[in-house]
N, C-alpha and C positions, 0 to 999 in steps of 0.2 A: 360666344357660343363655342363650347369645347366638348364635342362628343368623345367618349372613351377616355375621359380625364383620368380614370383609375389606372389606365395603362401607361400614361405619359408622365407620371409623377417624377420618375427618376430623371427624365430628360428635362422636365420643367425646373428641377432643382440644380441642374448642371451649369457649368460655366458657359456663358454665351460668347458669341463673336465668330468671325469667319476663319480664325486660325484653327478652329475645330471642325472636322469634316464628319459627315454622316453618310457612309456608303451603303447603298441598298442594292442587293441582288434583285433580280426580277422574277423569273419563273420559280414558283413555289414559295417565294418570300413575299413579294407584293401581289403576285397573281396566283390564283388557284389553278394549277395545271401548267401545261407547256404551250406557250404562245405559238410556236411553230406548227403545232397540230392544227390550230384554227386557220393559219395561213394555207396549209395544205388542203384543208376541208373546203375553204372558199375557192381555192384554185380549181378543185375538182367540180364543185357545184356550178362554177362559172364556165366550165368546159375548157379550161386552160391547160389541164393535164388529163391524161387518160386514167381510167380506173386502175390499170395496172401500175402506172407510175405513182399514183396517189397511194395505193396500197403498199408499195415498196417503202415509201417515205413514212407512212403511218406506222408500219411495222418497225422501222428503224427508231422512231420516237418511242414506241412501246418498249423496245429492247433496251433503249437507254434508260427509260424510267425504271425498268427492272434490274438495271445495272449489269445487263448482259452485253452491252455495246458501249464503247467509249464515245466521248463527245465528238471526237474527230470523225467518226463514222457517220454520225447524224449530220454534222455540218457538211461533209462531202456530199451526202445525198441531197441536202437542201440547195447548196450552191450550184450543183450540176443541174438540178431541176429548174433553177431560175435562169440558167444560161440562155441568152438570146431574148429574154423578156426586156421590155423597155423600162427605163427608170420611171417614166410618167405612169405607165401601167401599174408598176409596183406601188407607187404612192396612192393611186386610186384604190388598189386592193387594201393597202394599209388603212385607209379611211374606213372602208367597209368592215374590215375585221375589227377595228377598234370599236366602232359603233355597235356592231351586232354581237361581238364576242368578248373582247377584252375589257371594255369599260365595266361591264357587269360582273366581272370575275376578280376585280381588285379587292383584296381584303380590306374592309373598313378599318379594322384594327391597325393594319400596317400603314394605311393612309394616315391615320391619326398620329402614329409615331413619326412618320415623315413630316407631317405638318408641325408637330411639336418642335422638331429640329429647326424647321424654317422660322418658327416664332422666336427661337433663341438666337437667330442670326447665324447659325452654323452653315457651312458650305455643304449643301446636299448634292449628292452625286448618284445617278443611276449607273451601276457598274455591273455589266452583264455580258454573257456570251451571246445573247440575242443580237439581231442585226438592227441597223438604223430604222428599217421599215417596221419592225416590231415595237420599237421604243419611242420614236419621235412624238407620236400623238399622246402616248401615255405620259411622257415628260411634260408636254404642254398641258394636259389635264391636271397634273399634279403641281404645276408651276415650278418645275425643276429645270434649271438652266444648264447644268452640266451632265452630259451623257457620255460614258466611256463604254464602247461596245465593239462587237465584231462588225466590220464594215465590208459590204460586198462591193467589188470593183465595178465601176461603170465607165465604159468608153463609148464615145459618140452616142450617148443616150441609151446604150444597151448594156445589160449585165453580162460580164465576160465568163462567169462561172468560177471566178477566183475571188480571193479576199484581198483587201488592202492591208497588208501586213499580217501578223499572226492573229489567230483567234483569241478573243479576250476570255481565257478559260484557265482555271487552275493557277499555276505559277505565273502565267502571263498576266492574269488579273492582279496579282500582287505587285508585279513590276509596273503595271499601268497606274495603280493607285499610288505607289511610291513616287513615280515621276510626276504625277499630278500634284501630290502633296509638296514636293520640292519646289515646283514652279510657283506655288502660291504660299509658301512658307507656312504650311499646315503641319501640325504635329500629329503624327499617327498615334503616338502614345496617349494623346488626349481625344483621339477620334473613335468613332463607332463604326461597326460593320455588321449589317443584318444579312443573314444568309440561312439557307436550308440544306446546303450540300457539303459533304466532306471534301469535295474537290477544292473548296475555298479555304481549306485549313491554313495555307501559308499566310493569307491576309488576316484571317481570324487571329492568328498568333501574333501578328505584327501590331494590331491596334490595341488601344487600352481598354476598349469596351466591346468585346465580342458578344453579339446578341443573336440567339438562334430562334428563328421563327419557322415552325413546322419542319424541324430538321428530319433528315433521313435517318435510317437505323444506325449507320456507321457514325454519323456526326453526333447522334444522341448519346452513343456510348462514350465518345470522346468528351462530350460536354459534361457528362456525369462524372467522369474521372477528374476533370479540371474544375468542376463546380461553376461552369458557365451557365448563365440564365437561359431557360428554355420557355418559349410560349408557343402554344398550339391554338389555332383558330379553326372553327368549323362553320363560320358564317358564309362561306362559299364552297363550291365543289360538289361533292356527291349528294344525291337526293336522299332524304330520309322520309320514312313513312309519316312521321309527325308533320312534315312540311306539306305533304299531300293532303292530310286530313285538315290542317288549319286552313289551307287555301280553299278547299272545298266548302268548309263551313263559312268562311267569310263571304264568298260569292253566293253560296246557296241560301244564306240567311237574309239576303237583301229583300226579296219579295215577301217572304213570310213575316218580316218585321213590320211591313205595312199592313198585312192582314190582321195583325194584333190590334191595329187601330180601328178595325171594322166597327166595334161598339160605339166609338165616338161618332162615326158616320151615321149609324142608326139613331143615336140619341139627338144629335144636333145638326145633322146634315152639313157639317163643316169639313170640306175636303182639306183645307189647310191644317186643321187639327189632326187629321189622319196623317198628313205628310210630316208635320212636326213630331208627332209621336213615333211614327215609323223610323224617321231618320235618327232620332235619339236612341231608340232601341237598337237599331243596326250599329250606330256609332259605338255604343257601350259593349254590346255583345261581340261585334266584329273585331274591335281593337283588343278585346280580352282574349279571344281565341287565336287572333293573329300573333299575340305575344308582343304587342306594341306598348311600350312604356313611354308615354308622351309627356315630356317635361316642358311645361309652358311658363314663360315669364311675360309680364305685361298683359295678362288676361283681361284686366279691367278695360283695356282699350277696345275690346270686342263689343262692349255694350254702351260706350259713351255717346255715340252718334249713329243712330239707325233711322232709316235705311242708309246703307253705305255701299261703296264698291270695295270689296276685299280683294286685294291682289296678292298672289303668292307665287313663289318660285316652284317650278314643277319638275321634280326629279323622279317621281314614282307613281304608279297607279294607286298606291296606298294613300296618296295625298287626298283623294276623295274621302276616304275613311277618316283621316286626320281632320279635315275641314268639317265633316259632319260632327265630330266630337267637339270641335271648338265652337262652331257657330250655332249649333243646336236647333234653332227655330227661325221661321220667317226669313228664309233665304233660298236662293236657287243658284244654279251654275249655268255656265255657257259651255256648249259642246258642239262638235262638228255636225253638220246637217246629215251626214251619212248614218249617224247613230239612230236616226228615226226608223231606219229600215232594219235595225237589229231586232230579230223576233223576240228576244228575251228582254233586253234592256230598253228597247225603243218605247214600248208602251209604259214601262215604269218611269222612264225619264219624262215622258209627256205628262203622265199623271202628277209628277213632282214639279211641274211648271218649269222644266229646264228650257233655256233659250237656245235654239238651234241656229247655228250660223253657217254661212257659205264661206268656206276657207279658200275657194278657188279664185277669189278676187273678181268675179264677174258681176256680183250684185252691187247695187247702189249703196254706198256707205250709210246714207241716211236710213235706207230700208233695213240694213243690217242692225243698226242701233235701235230702231223703233221698238222691237219687242222687249229689249232690256230696259228702255226708258219707261215703257208701260208697266213693267214689273216694279221698278223703283217708285213710280208714281203711286202704285197701289200699296206701297209700304214694305215691299220685299227688298232685301239686300241681294247683291249679286256677287258671286265669287268668280274671279277671272284670273287665269295665268297669262300675264302679258308676254311671256316668251312664246306662247302659241302652241307649244308642244313640250313633251318631256325631254330633258337634257340627257345625254348619254352618261354623264357622271355627275359630279358635284358642281361643276363650273356653271356660273350664271350666263345665260345667253342674252342676245339683244332683246330689247322690249319693243313690242308693237304698240301703236298709239290708241287702239280701239278702246281699251278700258278707261283711259284717261279722258278721251272725248266723251264717253258715256257719262262719267262722273261729272264733268264740267257742265254738260247739257242738262243733267238732272239736278245740278246744284247740290250734290251730296259729297261728303268727304271720301278720300281714298284712305283705306286702312291697310298698311303693309303687314303681311304675315310671312315671316322669314323662317323657312324650314331648313334646318342645317343639314340633315342627313337621312331623309326618308328612303333614299336609294339603298341604305344599309339593309332594309327589309325586303325591298323588291325593286331592283334596278331595271332600267328600261328593257334590257335584253332578256330578262328572266321571266319565268312563269309562276314559280312557287314563292309564297310568302314565308319569310323567316323572322323569328323574333328579333327585336331590336329596341334600343332606347333611342328615341327621337327627340332632339332638342328643337324647340320652337320658340320664337320670340315675336310678340305682337308689338309693333311700333306705334307711336302716337299717331292719331288721325292727321292726315294732311288736308287742309282746307282747299277747296277749289273755287272759293268765292270770288277771287280776283283773277282767275285764269281767263285767257282768251286764246283763240286759235293761233294767233301770231306768236305767242310765247310757249306753245305746246312743247316744242323740242326741249326747252330748258326744264320744264316741269317733269317730263319723262326722264330726262337725264338725272335730275335731282332724286327722283324716287328710286331709280336704278342704283344710284350711288349709295343710297341708304342700305339696300340689300348687299351690295359689294362690301360695304364697311362691316356689317354684321357677320358676313360670311368669311371675312378676312381674305378677300380676293382683290386682285388688281382689275383694271378695266380691259383685260385680255379677252378677245372674242374667240369662240370656238372655231377651230380650223375645220373646213369642210372638204 
């Protein structure tokens, strides 16, 4: 499964092996915007800095973005503001900022380029003036081992307000990359550097493959003079009117799609016919206005054994739309109990035979499973996300056992639906839907005929490994 394959052809055709490096800048290159801004925002919202302190720092970031302040001024503001904060507190903040802000602002296209280098066996490095707190969880999400950055000094568990060594910026970034390359016998002339800023010119000139992603005005002019490749992405960042319109149409068309099925109800009194027709209409109309181009392989496995328990990895709210487009009829989903109280979606979900579950862990597991077993016995399939919640990025989370117990007790197969990149359209932290090409692969049904409770752990592990293999991920669990 290879999203954005058209962007990665050059990398795919290049020489492989660890003696070639791919250096990636962070802010503006991998991330839409400045990560430090989100740290400052969360600091203020959590009451850790005053409004005045936060405003001073935000203005410094804005001035830097407008090229009216050099990086040293921004970094001085940030390091002084963090003085006295505990290292433990900063890592907690880093986790919150990653989940709520950064994960959803990583450019899908830049991620695809980075993944292409990993697939070639290149030594991939995050090389940024940002701090360890801004980069560590991003590196974990992207599966990047090497991070070269500005490191804030910590003594006795507290930030001192100083840096460990020089800031990783401009000429220092070039020196750090050269030292890294020497220590690992990497050839810079065969290596790549992705950047958006003219301050990175020394390293761009040193590598054999300078590649500019969303470059600033000065770097754009230099690139045009030197015939360096330029790519610009608009999949993240500023809000467009079209995004507002498509998002409104997707959500606003849900209930009207079912009303279209009213004649079926009047003619044959079949609620299931109304549900099947309504879901099909919403799936086709909603995915069209959302700009979702869903590329599916293995579609025949959706119809081989029904009813079934369809399991899918959950990256985005648009997964519901994708599943409606795939499964079409005679299925329902599982959702949290609280959705019953939603004044808009609650009645619609109940009408659509959704199974509501108590996620607080207080209910008897047998009681939780019974409604799903009743649906399966009546001939309906069930769609379940075994992760239990949406992931912050692409990385697959741990699987809960509920879906597998339900399939075993009902005597129906498990059908894995692997969604490569639905977060490209609507990541967890976002509100607006953006157009995207989504890669989906339906795997062969997994029989549960010989399963029993004593071997459930190995069955869950086997199914999760199927997803990891298709997604090209290791068994790394998300850091919390």
